[in-house]
C-alpha positions, 0 to 999 in steps of 0.5 A: 518508489519502494512499496512495503507490505506487512502481515496479511497484506504481504501474505496475499501479495507474496512479497515483503517489498518491491520497487514500483514506477508509478504515474499515480499522484495519490495513494488511492491512485497507486492502489488502483494501479496495484489492484489492476496488476493481478488477482493477488493484489486485488485481494489484498486491496479489496477492503481499504477500511482494513488497511493503513498506509504510511508514507516515508514512515509516517501514518497517512491517508489514502487521499495523500499525495505521492509527490516526493514520497520514497516509501509507501507501506501498507499494513493492517491496523495495529491493536494493542493491549 
């Protein structure tokens, strides 16, 4: 699946996107796999309350299933005004 990183998540990881093979069944499981990769991922995913996730361009939750998902995007909450 494609994993996209936006804003400070991209800055901490150092990549805008990557293709990942995963055995995770949920977003939370994917996050745990990414955190275990190396320190830059651990730093980016240290505080999940500061992150939002979209699955195939629809806002979702970290306990959502990855079954059939082609794209996961991580980004900070959006602010408006």
